[in-house]
N, CA, C and O of each residue as an XYZ file, in Angstrom:
300
protein
N      37.308    -18.235     31.162
C      36.958    -17.816     29.810
C      37.572    -16.433     29.567
O      37.465    -15.558     30.426
N      38.206    -16.224     28.420
C      38.832    -14.931     28.135
C      37.773    -13.813     28.030
O      36.598    -14.064     27.762
N      38.230    -12.601     28.249
C      37.331    -11.442     28.238
C      36.728    -11.224     26.856
O      35.558    -10.859     26.740
N      37.517    -11.444     25.811
C      36.983    -11.227     24.459
C      35.881    -12.227     24.139
O      34.936    -11.890     23.425
N      35.979    -13.436     24.648
C      34.946    -14.446     24.417
C      33.663    -14.066     25.141
O      32.570    -14.280     24.618
N      33.788    -13.504     26.341
C      32.611    -13.027     27.072
C      31.918    -11.896     26.307
O      30.691    -11.853     26.228
N      32.711    -10.985     25.748
C      32.142     -9.879     24.980
C      31.431    -10.392     23.719
O      30.341     -9.930     23.381
N      32.052    -11.334     23.042
C      31.444    -11.895     21.837
C      30.150    -12.614     22.198
O      29.141    -12.472     21.508
N      30.183    -13.398     23.297
C      28.991    -14.116     23.717
C      27.881    -13.135     24.119
O      26.714    -13.352     23.790
N      28.236    -12.072     24.818
C      27.242    -11.069     25.210
C      26.648    -10.396     23.970
O      25.445    -10.139     23.919
N      27.480    -10.115     22.984
C      26.992     -9.513     21.749
C      26.021    -10.450     21.035
O      24.968    -10.006     20.577
N      26.349    -11.717     20.932
C      25.496    -12.694     20.249
C      24.169    -12.851     20.981
O      23.113    -12.869     20.349
N      24.212    -12.963     22.288
C      22.985    -13.121     23.071
C      22.114    -11.878     22.948
O      20.900    -11.994     22.782
N      22.707    -10.699     23.027
C      21.944     -9.455     22.899
C      21.347     -9.328     21.505
O      20.182     -8.954     21.363
N      22.129     -9.634     20.479
C      21.615     -9.553     19.107
C      20.469    -10.534     18.901
O      19.483    -10.199     18.245
N      20.582    -11.733     19.447
C      19.508    -12.719     19.312
C      18.255    -12.247     20.036
O      17.151    -12.400     19.513
N      18.402    -11.683     21.218
C      17.248    -11.195     21.974
C      16.546    -10.066     21.227
O      15.319    -10.043     21.135
N      17.325     -9.136     20.697
C      16.743     -8.027     19.939
C      16.034     -8.553     18.692
O      14.936     -8.104     18.366
N      16.653     -9.492     18.004
C      16.047    -10.070     16.814
C      14.707    -10.717     17.128
O      13.730    -10.489     16.416
N      14.648    -11.518     18.182
C      13.402    -12.209     18.522
C      12.317    -11.242     18.997
O      11.137    -11.461     18.724
N      12.699    -10.187     19.697
C      11.709     -9.183     20.114
C      11.155     -8.465     18.895
O       9.942     -8.290     18.787
N      12.008     -8.049     17.984
C      11.540     -7.373     16.772
C      10.721     -8.311     15.897
O       9.719     -7.889     15.319
N      11.118     -9.559     15.787
C      10.377    -10.548     15.006
C       8.986    -10.770     15.598
O       7.998    -10.856     14.869
N       8.921    -10.863     16.927
C       7.629    -11.015     17.601
C       6.747     -9.797     17.411
O       5.549     -9.933     17.166
N       7.326     -8.600     17.521
C       6.567     -7.366     17.320
C       6.032     -7.305     15.895
O       4.891     -6.899     15.676
N       6.845     -7.703     14.935
C       6.412     -7.735     13.536
C       5.235     -8.691     13.352
O       4.243     -8.352     12.707
N       5.355     -9.871     13.919
C       4.330    -10.887     13.733
C       3.047    -10.622     14.490
O       1.968    -10.987     14.023
N       3.142     -9.992     15.654
C       1.963     -9.801     16.496
C       1.295     -8.457     16.260
O       0.070     -8.364     16.338
N       2.070     -7.411     15.974
C       1.501     -6.066     15.875
C       1.486     -5.551     14.442
O       0.427     -5.207     13.918
N       2.638     -5.495     13.814
C       2.765     -4.821     12.522
C       2.081     -5.594     11.405
O       1.313     -5.010     10.641
N       2.339     -6.874     11.293
C       1.799     -7.664     10.183
C       0.269     -7.681     10.157
O      -0.314     -7.453      9.098
N      -0.409     -7.945     11.296
C      -1.880     -7.897     11.268
C      -2.425     -6.506     10.918
O      -3.431     -6.384     10.219
N      -1.754     -5.466     11.410
C      -2.180     -4.107     11.088
C      -2.065     -3.847      9.589
O      -2.983     -3.299      8.979
N      -0.941     -4.238      8.998
C      -0.755     -4.044      7.564
C      -1.744     -4.879      6.757
O      -2.235     -4.423      5.724
N      -2.042     -6.087      7.209
C      -3.028     -6.923      6.518
C      -4.403     -6.264      6.513
O      -5.097     -6.280      5.496
N      -4.800     -5.683      7.648
C      -6.089     -4.986      7.709
C      -6.106     -3.781      6.781
O      -7.090     -3.554      6.077
N      -5.031     -3.013      6.772
C      -4.973     -1.818      5.918
C      -5.005     -2.196      4.447
O      -5.672     -1.530      3.654
N      -4.299     -3.250      4.068
C      -4.307     -3.697      2.671
C      -5.708     -4.150      2.278
O      -6.168     -3.856      1.174
N      -6.384     -4.860      3.166
C      -7.755     -5.295      2.876
C      -8.675     -4.096      2.696
O      -9.540     -4.108      1.821
N      -8.499     -3.059      3.515
C      -9.297     -1.837      3.362
C      -9.015     -1.166      2.018
O      -9.939     -0.718      1.339
N      -7.749     -1.099      1.638
C      -7.399     -0.472      0.357
C      -7.958     -1.254     -0.825
O      -8.431     -0.661     -1.794
N      -7.908     -2.567     -0.750
C      -8.450     -3.392     -1.829
C      -9.953     -3.171     -1.940
O     -10.482     -3.046     -3.045
N     -10.638     -3.122     -0.813
C     -12.082     -2.881     -0.828
C     -12.392     -1.499     -1.394
O     -13.352     -1.337     -2.148
N     -11.590     -0.512     -1.037
C     -11.822      0.841     -1.540
C     -11.577      0.912     -3.043
O     -12.333      1.574     -3.754
N     -10.548      0.253     -3.537
C     -10.285      0.311     -4.976
C     -11.350     -0.436     -5.762
O     -11.697     -0.032     -6.872
N     -11.875     -1.527     -5.198
C     -12.953     -2.234     -5.891
C     -14.199     -1.381     -5.967
O     -14.979     -1.508     -6.911
N     -14.399     -0.521     -4.997
C     -15.551      0.368     -4.987
C     -15.350      1.563     -5.915
O     -16.301      2.027     -6.544
N     -14.141      2.054     -6.000
C     -13.859      3.268     -6.773
C     -13.741      2.975     -8.261
O     -14.167      3.793     -9.076
N     -13.184      1.846     -8.636
C     -12.892      1.559    -10.033
C     -14.108      1.671    -10.953
O     -13.989      2.294    -12.008
N     -15.268      1.106    -10.617
C     -16.426      1.270    -11.511
C     -16.850      2.730    -11.662
O     -17.253      3.157    -12.744
N     -16.757      3.490    -10.574
C     -17.118      4.912    -10.649
C     -16.176      5.672    -11.578
O     -16.607      6.528    -12.349
N     -14.911      5.357    -11.497
C     -13.929      6.036    -12.360
C     -14.203      5.681    -13.818
O     -14.159      6.550    -14.689
N     -14.484      4.416    -14.085
C     -14.760      4.007    -15.463
C     -15.995      4.725    -16.008
O     -15.999      5.184    -17.150
N     -17.031      4.819    -15.191
C     -18.227      5.545    -15.637
C     -17.931      7.022    -15.857
O     -18.408      7.623    -16.820
N     -17.139      7.603    -14.957
C     -16.773      9.012    -15.108
C     -15.959      9.266    -16.357
O     -16.163     10.271    -17.038
N     -15.046      8.376    -16.666
C     -14.227      8.528    -17.867
C     -15.099      8.404    -19.110
O     -14.970      9.193    -20.045
N     -15.986      7.414    -19.117
C     -16.876      7.260    -20.271
C     -17.751      8.482    -20.457
O     -17.947      8.947    -21.580
N     -18.280      9.004    -19.358
C     -19.125     10.198    -19.433
C     -18.319     11.400    -19.934
O     -18.796     12.168    -20.770
N     -17.102     11.557    -19.421
C     -16.261     12.672    -19.845
C     -15.877     12.579    -21.312
O     -15.869     13.590    -22.015
N     -15.563     11.396    -21.775
C     -15.219     11.218    -23.191
C     -16.433     11.505    -24.060
O     -16.314     12.143    -25.106
N     -17.598     11.037    -23.632
C     -18.814     11.285    -24.408
C     -19.124     12.777    -24.474
O     -19.468     13.290    -25.538
N     -19.004     13.479    -23.344
C     -19.262     14.919    -23.336
C     -18.262     15.661    -24.216
O     -18.641     16.577    -24.946
N     -17.011     15.282    -24.153
C     -15.990     15.920    -24.975
C     -16.265     15.685    -26.454
O     -16.164     16.605    -27.265
N     -16.607     14.471    -26.794
C     -16.902     14.138    -28.179
C     -18.122     14.907    -28.675
O     -18.119     15.416    -29.797
N     -19.172     14.997    -27.843
C     -20.370     15.752    -28.216
C     -20.049     17.236    -28.409
O     -20.496     17.849    -29.379
N     -19.273     17.810    -27.487
C     -18.945     19.234    -27.628
C     -18.063     19.462    -28.858
O     -18.186     20.491    -29.522
N     -17.194     18.530    -29.162
C     -16.352     18.643    -30.348
C     -17.207     18.595    -31.614
O     -16.970     19.352    -32.555
N     -18.195     17.713    -31.635
C     -19.103     17.642    -32.784
C     -19.930     18.908    -32.920
O     -20.168     19.372    -34.036
N     -20.372     19.473    -31.807
C     -21.137     20.720    -31.846
C     -20.293     21.853    -32.426
O     -20.780     22.662    -33.215
N     -19.037     21.901    -32.030
C     -18.148     22.946    -32.551
C     -17.927     22.736    -34.045
O     -17.884     23.708    -34.799
N     -17.790     21.509    -34.478
C     -17.604     21.238    -35.911
C     -18.846     21.605    -36.717
O     -18.731     22.130    -37.824
N     -20.018     21.338    -36.180
C     -21.253     21.640    -36.904
C     -21.494     23.142    -36.961
O     -22.094     23.624    -37.922
N     -21.050     23.888    -35.969
C     -21.268     25.330    -35.966
C     -20.178     26.089    -36.675
O     -20.338     27.281    -36.938
N     -19.077     25.445    -36.994
C     -17.991     26.129    -37.692
C     -18.399     26.402    -39.131
O     -19.048     25.566    -39.760
N     -18.024     27.574    -39.665
C     -18.413     27.908    -41.060
C     -17.691     27.087    -42.092
O     -17.918     27.261    -43.289
């Protein structure tokens, strides 16, 4: 077998081995970790969203009340 064919074959085998190791690492380590983190973020946003809505409503109401007070006290 020519030397260039051996080099090409070695390159292909090495690239395939690296690909399968990285693919396995992605599937076994990274993907489950990211799935857990996404689930945590979704749970946190579901918890925070109602509080933010209440805070915004309260802030708008306070601003509107203070604006009305300023209008009533203006000459």
